[in-house]
C-alpha positions in Angstrom: 77.6 120.9 85.2 76.1 119.6 88.4 75.0 116.0 88.5 72.2 114.5 90.6 74.8 112.9 92.8 76.5 116.3 93.4 73.1 117.8 94.3 72.5 115.0 96.8 75.8 115.8 98.5 75.4 119.6 98.2 73.7 122.2 100.2 73.4 125.9 99.1 74.4 128.2 101.9 74.5 132.0 102.3 77.8 133.7 101.5 77.9 135.8 104.7 79.9 134.2 107.6 80.7 131.1 105.6 84.0 129.1 105.8 85.8 127.1 103.3 86.2 124.0 105.4 83.7 122.8 108.0 83.5 120.0 110.6 80.3 117.9 110.3 78.5 116.3 113.2 79.0 112.8 111.9 82.7 113.4 111.3 82.3 114.0 107.5 84.5 116.6 105.7 82.3 119.4 104.4 83.8 122.0 102.0 82.4 125.1 100.3 82.7 125.7 96.6 81.5 128.6 94.4 79.0 127.2 91.9 77.0 129.6 89.7 77.6 132.5 92.0 76.3 130.6 95.1 78.4 128.9 97.7 77.7 125.1 97.8 78.7 122.8 100.7 79.8 119.4 99.5 80.4 116.4 101.7 83.3 114.0 101.3 86.7 114.2 99.7 88.0 113.6 96.2 89.4 110.0 95.9 92.1 110.1 93.2 94.4 113.0 94.2 94.1 112.1 97.9 94.8 108.4 97.1 98.1 109.6 95.5 98.8 111.7 98.5 98.2 108.7 100.8 100.6 106.6 98.7 103.2 109.3 99.0 102.7 109.4 102.8 103.0 105.6 102.9 106.3 105.7 100.9 107.7 108.1 103.5 106.5 105.9 106.3 108.1 102.9 104.6 111.4 104.7 104.3 111.5 105.2 108.0 110.7 101.6 108.7 113.3 100.4 106.2 116.0 102.6 107.7 115.2 101.4 111.2 115.7 97.8 109.9 119.0 98.6 108.1 117.5 98.5 104.5 118.9 101.9 103.6 118.8 101.4 99.8 115.1 100.6 100.0 114.6 103.6 102.3 116.2 106.0 99.8 114.2 104.5 96.9 111.0 105.0 98.8 111.7 108.7 99.3 112.2 109.1 95.5 108.9 107.2 94.9 107.2 109.6 97.3 108.6 112.5 95.2 107.0 111.1 92.1 103.7 110.6 93.8 103.8 114.1 95.3 104.4 115.5 91.8 101.4 113.6 90.5 98.7 114.4 93.1 98.6 118.1 92.4 98.7 117.7 88.7 95.9 115.1 88.7 93.8 117.4 90.9 94.2 120.2 88.5 93.6 118.1 85.4 90.4 116.6 86.9 89.3 119.8 88.6 89.3 118.2 92.0 91.4 120.7 94.0 90.2 121.2 97.5 91.2 122.8 100.8 91.3 119.4 102.4 93.7 118.1 99.7 96.1 121.1 100.2 96.3 120.5 103.9 96.6 116.7 103.6 99.4 117.1 101.0 101.3 119.4 103.2 101.1 117.0 106.2 102.2 114.1 103.9 105.1 116.2 102.6 106.3 116.8 106.2 106.5 113.0 106.8 108.0 112.1 103.4 110.4 115.0 102.9 111.0 116.2 106.5 110.9 113.4 109.0 111.8 110.4 106.7 115.0 111.8 105.1 116.2 113.1 108.5 115.7 109.7 110.2 117.1 107.8 107.3 120.3 109.8 107.4 120.4 109.5 111.2 120.1 105.7 111.3 122.5 105.4 108.4 125.4 107.6 109.5 124.7 110.1 112.2 123.5 108.0 115.2 127.1 107.4 116.3 127.6 111.1 116.9 125.2 111.3 119.9 124.0 114.9 120.5 125.6 116.2 117.3 123.9 113.6 115.2 120.4 114.2 116.4 120.9 118.0 116.6 121.8 118.2 112.9 119.0 115.8 112.1 116.6 118.1 113.9 117.9 121.1 112.0 116.9 119.3 108.8 113.4 118.3 110.1 112.7 121.8 111.5 113.9 123.3 108.3 111.5 121.2 106.3 108.6 122.1 108.6 109.3 125.8 108.3 109.8 125.6 104.5 106.4 123.9 104.1 104.7 126.5 106.4 106.3 129.4 104.5 105.3 127.8 101.1 101.7 127.5 102.2 101.6 131.2 103.2 103.3 132.4 100.0 101.0 130.7 97.5 99.9 133.3 95.0 102.1 136.0 96.4 105.5 135.2 94.9 106.9 134.8 91.4 106.0 131.3 90.1 109.3 131.1 88.2 111.2 130.9 91.5 111.1 129.1 94.9 112.2 131.0 98.0 114.5 128.6 99.7 115.4 125.1 98.6 112.1 123.1 98.1 111.7 120.3 100.6 111.4 117.5 97.9 114.8 118.6 96.5 116.4 118.6 99.9 115.0 115.2 100.5 116.4 114.0 97.2 119.9 115.3 98.2 119.7 113.3 101.4 118.2 110.2 99.9 120.5 110.3 96.9 123.5 110.5 99.3 122.3 107.4 101.1 121.6 105.5 97.9 124.9 106.5 96.4 127.1 105.5 99.4 125.0 102.8 101.1 127.5 100.1 100.4 130.6 102.1 101.4 132.3 101.3 104.7 131.6 103.9 107.4 134.4 106.5 107.7 135.1 110.0 109.0 134.8 111.6 105.6 131.5 110.0 104.8 130.1 111.1 108.2 131.4 114.6 107.6 129.7 114.6 104.1 126.5 113.5 105.6 126.6 116.2 108.3 127.3 118.8 105.5 124.4 117.6 103.3 121.8 117.1 106.0 122.6 120.4 107.8 123.2 122.4 104.7 120.0 121.4 103.0 118.2 122.1 106.3 119.5 125.6 106.3 118.9 126.2 102.6 115.3 125.3 103.0 114.7 128.3 105.3 117.0 130.7 103.5 115.9 133.4 101.1 117.9 132.0 98.3 116.0 131.8 95.0 115.7 128.6 93.0 114.3 128.1 89.6 110.9 126.3 89.8 110.8 125.4 86.1 107.0 126.0 86.2 107.4 128.3 83.2 108.4 125.4 81.0 105.7 124.6 78.4 105.6 120.8 78.3 102.5 120.8 76.0 104.0 122.7 73.2 106.0 121.3 70.2 109.7 120.8 70.6 112.5 119.8 68.3 112.9 116.1 67.7 116.3 116.2 69.3 114.6 117.0 72.6 113.1 113.5 72.9 116.6 112.1 72.3 117.9 114.1 75.3 115.0 112.7 77.4 115.9 109.2 76.4 119.6 109.8 77.1 118.7 111.1 80.5 116.7 108.0 81.4 119.6 105.8 80.2 122.1 107.7 82.3 119.9 107.5 85.4 119.4 103.8 84.8 123.1 103.1 84.7 123.7 104.3 88.3 120.6 105.9 89.7 122.0 106.7 93.2 125.1 108.5 91.9 123.2 110.3 89.1 120.3 111.5 91.2 122.5 112.6 94.1 124.8 114.5 91.7 121.9 116.1 89.9 120.0 117.3 93.0 123.2 118.4 94.7 124.0 120.6 91.7 120.4 122.1 91.9 120.9 122.7 95.7 124.1 124.5 95.0 122.7 126.5 92.0 120.8 128.8 94.3 123.7 130.1 96.4 126.0 130.2 93.4 123.5 132.3 91.4 123.0 134.6 94.4 126.7 135.0 94.9 127.3 135.8 91.2 124.4 138.4 91.3 126.0 140.1 94.3 129.4 140.2 92.6 127.9 141.9 89.5 126.3 144.5 91.7 129.4 145.1 93.8 131.1 148.6 93.3 133.6 148.5 90.6 132.3 145.3 89.1 131.4 147.1 85.8 134.8 148.7 85.5 
């Protein structure tokens, strides 16, 4: 139902030659929506989902600033906060029917900062800056991997099986890096820790642009009824995370990152000649 306020900000335009997103002379964002069979141009942006996206962007920015000042635990926590906010903005937009082309583009740019640039720089300032060219090269592999992963995701929307992601999702890669920093931020620098950081940062960067399939869990029905024991499992999970969040989150997301290659390897072994004999 269109309100008077919507009508004041709307202009019916012909379908031919129209675009989804327009630049306005006064700098206002103008988008087209299909209402009652006619394309309607609306000025402005939706506040709530874009406010959440802005908060996610700020969390990523805060992580970079914190890492530059040596507050690595705060930096890692900020990345996880950004993950929560990133998960909320899309759901809020769908629940309130406020999806928009602007929101999609803005969310992707915010993700690049929060899950691409921020984790890479946090890991660099924390452990890799003493490796000179090797350190920044591995960091760039991660950042470039995140950029390519996000670009590929945007082009594959609606064309791939929703049950799977192609390549490690950038938020999960960011969680592996942030979890590593959070888990070991109080440990004295050592060769093994630097090696582990190189492996996690470089490995997740490569996995993001791989063709390895990962479960998306989008087929889970969170609205349906579940056995009472399920809520006990959720409570137990919260308790375990609260006991040692850095270790638990790092371990959990590392297992998820490894699940894709392991599943792919097992599938190839089953298909190999003589595997059935």
